Each structure stands twice: as structure tokens, then as C-alpha cells.
C-alpha positions as CSV (number, residue, x, y, z in Angstrom):
1,X,0.0,0.0,0.0
2,X,1.2,3.5,-0.8
3,X,2.2,6.0,1.9
4,X,-0.4,8.5,2.9
5,X,0.4,12.1,2.0
6,X,1.1,14.0,5.1
7,X,-1.0,17.2,5.4
8,X,0.8,20.4,6.2
9,X,-0.3,23.0,8.7
10,X,-1.8,25.2,6.0
11,X,-3.8,22.3,4.6
12,X,-5.2,21.4,8.0
13,X,-6.1,25.0,8.7
14,X,-7.9,25.4,5.4
15,X,-9.8,22.1,5.9
16,X,-10.8,23.1,9.4
17,X,-12.0,26.5,8.3
18,X,-14.0,24.9,5.4
19,X,-15.6,22.4,7.8
20,X,-16.5,25.2,10.2
21,X,-18.0,27.5,7.5
22,X,-20.0,24.6,6.0
23,X,-21.3,23.7,9.5
24,X,-22.3,27.3,10.2
25,X,-24.0,27.5,6.9
26,X,-25.9,24.3,7.5
27,X,-27.0,25.5,10.9
28,X,-28.2,28.8,9.4
29,X,-30.2,26.8,6.7
30,X,-31.7,24.4,9.3
31,X,-32.6,27.0,11.9
32,X,-35.9,28.1,10.3
33,X,-37.0,24.4,10.0
34,X,-36.1,23.8,13.6
35,X,-37.8,27.0,14.8
36,X,-41.0,26.2,12.9
37,X,-41.0,22.6,14.2
38,X,-40.6,23.4,17.9
39,X,-43.0,26.4,17.8
40,X,-45.7,24.1,16.4
41,X,-45.7,22.2,19.7
42,X,-45.9,25.3,21.9
43,X,-49.1,26.0,23.9
44,X,-51.1,29.2,23.4
45,X,-50.4,30.4,26.9
46,X,-46.6,29.8,26.7
47,X,-46.4,31.5,23.4
48,X,-48.1,34.6,24.8
49,X,-45.8,34.6,27.8
50,X,-42.5,33.8,25.9
51,X,-43.0,34.6,22.2
52,X,-39.2,34.5,21.6
53,X,-38.7,31.0,23.1
54,X,-37.8,28.3,20.7
55,X,-38.0,25.0,22.6
56,X,-41.2,24.7,24.6
57,X,-41.2,23.6,28.2
58,X,-44.2,21.4,27.6
59,X,-45.1,19.9,24.3
60,X,-48.7,20.6,23.4
61,X,-50.6,19.0,20.6
62,X,-53.6,21.3,20.6
63,X,-52.6,23.1,17.4
64,X,-52.2,19.8,15.6
65,X,-55.7,18.7,16.7
66,X,-57.2,22.0,15.6
67,X,-55.5,22.1,12.2
68,X,-56.6,18.5,11.5
69,X,-60.2,19.4,12.4
70,X,-60.2,22.2,9.8
71,X,-62.1,20.7,6.9
72,X,-60.5,22.9,4.2
73,X,-57.1,21.7,5.3
74,X,-58.1,18.1,5.1
75,X,-59.7,18.5,1.7
76,X,-56.6,20.4,0.5
77,X,-54.4,17.6,1.6
78,X,-56.4,15.1,-0.4
79,X,-56.5,17.2,-3.5
80,X,-52.7,17.8,-3.3
81,X,-52.1,14.0,-2.9
82,X,-54.3,13.3,-5.9
83,X,-52.7,15.8,-8.3
84,X,-49.2,15.0,-7.1
85,X,-49.5,11.2,-7.7
86,X,-51.5,11.5,-10.9
87,X,-49.5,14.4,-12.3
88,X,-46.1,12.8,-11.5
89,X,-47.2,9.5,-13.0
90,X,-48.5,11.2,-16.2
91,X,-45.4,13.4,-16.5
92,X,-42.9,10.5,-16.1
93,X,-44.9,8.5,-18.7
94,X,-44.9,11.4,-21.2
95,X,-41.2,12.2,-20.6
96,X,-40.2,8.6,-21.2
97,X,-42.2,8.0,-24.4
98,X,-41.2,11.4,-25.8
99,X,-37.5,11.4,-24.9
100,X,-36.8,7.9,-26.2
101,X,-37.5,8.6,-29.9
102,X,-35.8,12.1,-29.6
103,X,-32.6,10.4,-28.4
104,X,-32.4,8.2,-31.5
105,X,-30.3,9.5,-34.4
106,X,-32.5,7.8,-37.0
107,X,-35.6,9.8,-36.1
108,X,-36.5,11.9,-39.1
109,X,-36.9,15.6,-38.3
110,X,-35.3,15.3,-34.9
111,X,-33.7,18.7,-35.1
112,X,-37.0,20.3,-36.1
113,X,-38.7,18.7,-33.1
114,X,-35.9,19.8,-30.7
115,X,-36.1,23.4,-32.1
116,X,-39.8,23.5,-31.4
117,X,-39.3,22.1,-27.9
118,X,-36.6,24.7,-27.1
119,X,-38.8,27.4,-28.5
120,X,-41.4,26.7,-25.8
121,X,-38.7,27.2,-23.1
122,X,-38.4,30.9,-24.0
123,X,-41.8,31.8,-25.4
124,X,-45.4,31.0,-24.4
125,X,-48.8,32.3,-25.0
126,X,-49.1,34.1,-21.6
127,X,-51.5,33.9,-18.7
128,X,-54.7,35.0,-20.5
129,X,-54.4,32.7,-23.5
130,X,-53.6,29.8,-21.1
131,X,-56.7,30.7,-19.1
132,X,-58.8,30.8,-22.2
133,X,-57.4,27.4,-23.3
134,X,-58.3,25.8,-20.0
135,X,-61.9,27.2,-20.2
136,X,-62.2,26.0,-23.9
137,X,-61.0,22.5,-23.0
138,X,-63.8,22.4,-20.4
139,X,-61.5,21.6,-17.5
140,X,-61.8,24.9,-15.6
141,X,-62.5,24.3,-11.9
142,X,-61.5,20.7,-12.1
143,X,-58.4,18.8,-10.9
144,X,-57.3,18.3,-14.6
145,X,-56.6,22.1,-14.7
146,X,-54.0,21.4,-12.0
147,X,-52.5,18.3,-13.6
148,X,-52.4,18.9,-17.4
149,X,-50.6,22.3,-17.7
150,X,-47.4,21.1,-16.0
151,X,-47.4,17.5,-17.2
152,X,-44.6,17.9,-19.8
153,X,-41.7,20.2,-19.2
154,X,-39.3,21.0,-22.1
155,X,-36.4,21.3,-19.7
156,X,-37.1,17.9,-18.1
157,X,-37.6,16.4,-21.6
158,X,-34.1,17.5,-22.6
159,X,-32.6,16.1,-19.4
160,X,-34.3,12.8,-20.0
161,X,-33.2,12.7,-23.7
162,X,-29.6,13.3,-22.7
163,X,-29.7,10.7,-20.0
164,X,-31.0,8.1,-22.5
165,X,-28.2,9.0,-24.9
166,X,-25.5,8.6,-22.2
167,X,-26.9,5.5,-20.5
168,X,-28.3,3.3,-23.3
169,X,-25.6,2.0,-25.7
170,X,-26.6,1.7,-29.3
171,X,-25.2,-1.8,-29.5
172,X,-27.7,-2.9,-26.8
173,X,-30.6,-1.7,-28.9
174,X,-29.2,-3.3,-32.1
175,X,-28.8,-6.6,-30.2
176,X,-32.4,-6.4,-29.2
177,X,-33.5,-5.8,-32.8
178,X,-31.5,-8.8,-34.0
179,X,-33.5,-10.9,-31.4
180,X,-36.7,-9.7,-33.0
181,X,-37.7,-7.0,-30.5
182,X,-39.7,-4.0,-31.8
183,X,-39.3,-0.4,-30.6
184,X,-41.9,-0.8,-27.9
185,X,-40.4,-4.0,-26.5
186,X,-36.9,-2.3,-26.6
187,X,-38.2,0.6,-24.6
188,X,-39.9,-1.6,-22.0
189,X,-37.4,-4.4,-21.6
190,X,-34.1,-2.7,-22.4
191,X,-34.3,1.1,-22.0
192,X,-36.5,1.4,-18.9
193,X,-34.4,-0.8,-16.6
194,X,-31.4,1.5,-17.3
195,X,-33.5,4.7,-16.6
196,X,-34.1,4.2,-12.9
197,X,-31.9,7.1,-11.8
198,X,-33.4,9.4,-14.4
199,X,-37.0,8.3,-13.6
200,X,-36.3,8.8,-9.8
201,X,-35.0,12.3,-10.6
202,X,-38.0,13.2,-12.7
203,X,-40.3,11.8,-9.9
204,X,-38.7,14.1,-7.4
205,X,-38.8,17.2,-9.7
206,X,-42.4,16.7,-10.7
207,X,-43.7,15.7,-7.3
208,X,-42.1,18.8,-5.7
209,X,-43.5,21.0,-8.5
210,X,-47.0,19.6,-8.1
211,X,-46.9,19.6,-4.3
212,X,-45.8,23.3,-4.2
213,X,-47.9,24.7,-7.0
214,X,-50.6,27.1,-5.9
215,X,-50.6,29.7,-8.7
216,X,-52.5,27.5,-11.2
217,X,-55.2,26.9,-8.5
218,X,-55.6,30.7,-8.0
219,X,-56.2,31.0,-11.8
220,X,-58.3,27.9,-12.6
221,X,-60.0,26.8,-9.4
222,X,-63.1,28.5,-8.1
223,X,-64.5,25.9,-5.6
224,X,-62.8,26.0,-2.2
225,X,-63.2,22.2,-1.8
226,X,-60.9,21.8,-4.8
227,X,-58.1,24.0,-3.4
228,X,-54.7,22.3,-3.2
229,X,-52.8,22.3,0.1
230,X,-50.5,25.2,-0.8
231,X,-53.4,27.5,-1.5
232,X,-55.0,26.6,1.8
233,X,-51.6,27.2,3.5
234,X,-51.3,30.6,1.8
235,X,-54.7,31.6,3.2
236,X,-53.8,30.4,6.6
237,X,-50.5,32.3,6.7
238,X,-51.6,35.4,4.9
239,X,-55.0,35.9,6.4
240,X,-55.5,38.2,9.4
241,X,-57.6,37.2,12.5
242,X,-60.8,38.8,11.3
243,X,-64.2,37.3,12.0
244,X,-64.3,35.6,8.6
245,X,-60.8,34.2,8.7
246,X,-60.4,30.4,8.8
247,X,-57.8,30.9,11.5
248,X,-60.4,32.6,13.7
249,X,-62.9,29.9,13.0
250,X,-60.4,27.4,14.5
251,X,-60.2,29.5,17.7
252,X,-63.8,29.3,18.7
253,X,-63.6,26.2,20.9
254,X,-62.4,26.0,24.5
255,X,-59.1,24.3,23.5
256,X,-57.4,27.4,22.0
257,X,-54.3,27.6,19.9
258,X,-52.6,30.8,18.7
259,X,-52.9,31.8,15.1
260,X,-49.1,31.8,14.8
261,X,-48.8,28.3,16.3
262,X,-51.5,27.1,13.8
263,X,-49.5,28.5,11.0
264,X,-46.4,26.7,12.1
265,X,-48.3,23.4,12.4
266,X,-49.7,23.9,8.8
267,X,-46.1,24.5,7.5
268,X,-44.8,21.4,9.3
269,X,-47.6,19.1,8.0
270,X,-47.2,20.5,4.5
271,X,-43.4,19.9,4.4
272,X,-43.4,16.5,6.0
273,X,-44.2,14.2,3.0
274,X,-41.4,15.8,0.8
275,X,-38.9,15.6,3.7
276,X,-39.8,11.9,4.2
277,X,-39.5,10.9,0.6
278,X,-36.4,12.7,-0.5
279,X,-33.8,10.8,1.6
280,X,-34.9,7.5,-0.1
281,X,-34.5,9.0,-3.6
282,X,-31.3,10.9,-3.1
283,X,-28.9,8.3,-4.4
284,X,-30.8,8.2,-7.7
285,X,-31.2,12.0,-7.7
286,X,-27.5,12.8,-7.8
287,X,-26.7,10.4,-10.6
288,X,-29.7,11.3,-12.6
289,X,-29.1,15.0,-12.6
290,X,-25.4,14.7,-13.3
291,X,-25.8,12.4,-16.3
292,X,-28.9,14.2,-17.7
293,X,-27.1,17.5,-17.7
294,X,-24.3,16.4,-20.0
295,X,-24.5,18.3,-23.3
296,X,-25.2,16.4,-26.4
């Protein structure tokens, strides 16, 4: 075995300073999450007495019970789960069947298609034409209005196409053709097993986009029972405590919770699913984004 290179004092000092700076940066980034998490367990009385305290003396679940009793929050959670699962599945399916032919050199008009796709990354019809399109399609005030507009991204399509070109050898496809496989069989049996990192990356990207999207709901959704979770959260956080506020409606019972604490609980419950899923997908995410970003 070779000898280890001995580090000098300057190297040790630079490494120590780098670790210290990264640690401080990580703490600064994590502090808002930690603050929101602990405040969500603080009782109404303790918050009034010590509004600047971070860690509560007694953990109280009143705010969690009150937010789960709020019907609009429950319906928003269900709507967000539906559009996230359905939208992500549809998006991954469309990306796969679109990127595979675009990654093949024998596709006629491939450059024309890529030019059209790139054009949509820089120019679009605008908000009003999109709104008129949604109404013309008859999907206004339906969940399809939250699923279809973001189901196929030009940027993600280019990433997926580049990943296929980098990960699927042409010799492998040719061997499958010699064995009598058609294009669909090659895609299902040969290409898809090699696309796990890319598919996992697209699942993360699209799931986060669908989960966090609220602007489309403000444009296309009129019924409150079809509001996604982020639109409900926006109302909970931005609303004042007037008599018609949903926050005030949750304070009418004997078991009270402060509006601020309820807002923190809503944020925690909203972030929880993404924070739980991401660690299991991280190993695919790093490989998928690095390979998919290589220029053709």
C-alpha cells in the first residue's frame, strides 16, 4: 500500500475552516425548520408569555388537533395528494415515451422537433391565452386544470433525452433488434431498466412542483373544496384574524391555539411528505441530474 500524503499546517487550517464554515452555513439553513417545528408544539399560553422562546417547556398537541379538524385543510391535503400522484405519473410517462425517440439518431426531423421544444422554453402564449385554453377545454374548476398544464416540461424532456443517450448503448438496442424486438419492446425491456436514476430524478422534480404549485389553482379553481394544500396554507399564513378568517374559526372552541402556532403546524404538516420521501430518492437523484445535464 502507498504511503499516505502528510498534510501540512496550511492544509489542516484550510480544511478546518472549510468544515467550520459549512457547519455554520448548514445551521443557518436548518434553523428556520427547527424553529417552525418546535414552535408548532408550543401551547397558546406559553407563546403569549414567551414569544421568543424556541424550545417549549411542555409539548402541546392542541394546534395539531385544531388544524386536523379544519375541513378545508383536510380536503386540500387530499387534493394535493391526488394531483401529485396523478400528475407525476403522467409526467414521467410522457417524458419517457417522448425522450426515447428524440434520443435516437435515426428519427427523421429530430432537429426540427428539438427546435420546437426549445422554443417553448423561452416563449409561451401568456397567462390570458392559457386561461382561455383551460376554459375552452372544459377543465376549468377541475383537478385536470392542476394536472395537465405542468405534465410535460421542455427542460425535463431535454434532461431525459440526454440521459438516454448517455446510458443506453446503441449496441444494446441493435442486439435487441436482432433478437426480433420492436421499438416498444426495446423501450420496456431494455431502456426502462437503465433509466431508474433518471426516472427517480423526474419523480422528485415533478412531485415537488405539483406539491408546491398554488398559482394554477388561483387561476383555474373556483371551488374551495378543490383548493390544493399550498393555496390553503397561503390563506392560513396570509389571512388576518378577522371574524371571517379560517384561523379565527379554529379558535372558537375551548381548546385554543394561537394563530401563529397554527400557521407553524400547517407548515410542518405540509413539508413532512417531501422531507420523508427525499432521503430514499437521493442516491438516484445525484446520478440522474449529473448524467442528464451532459451536453449532447
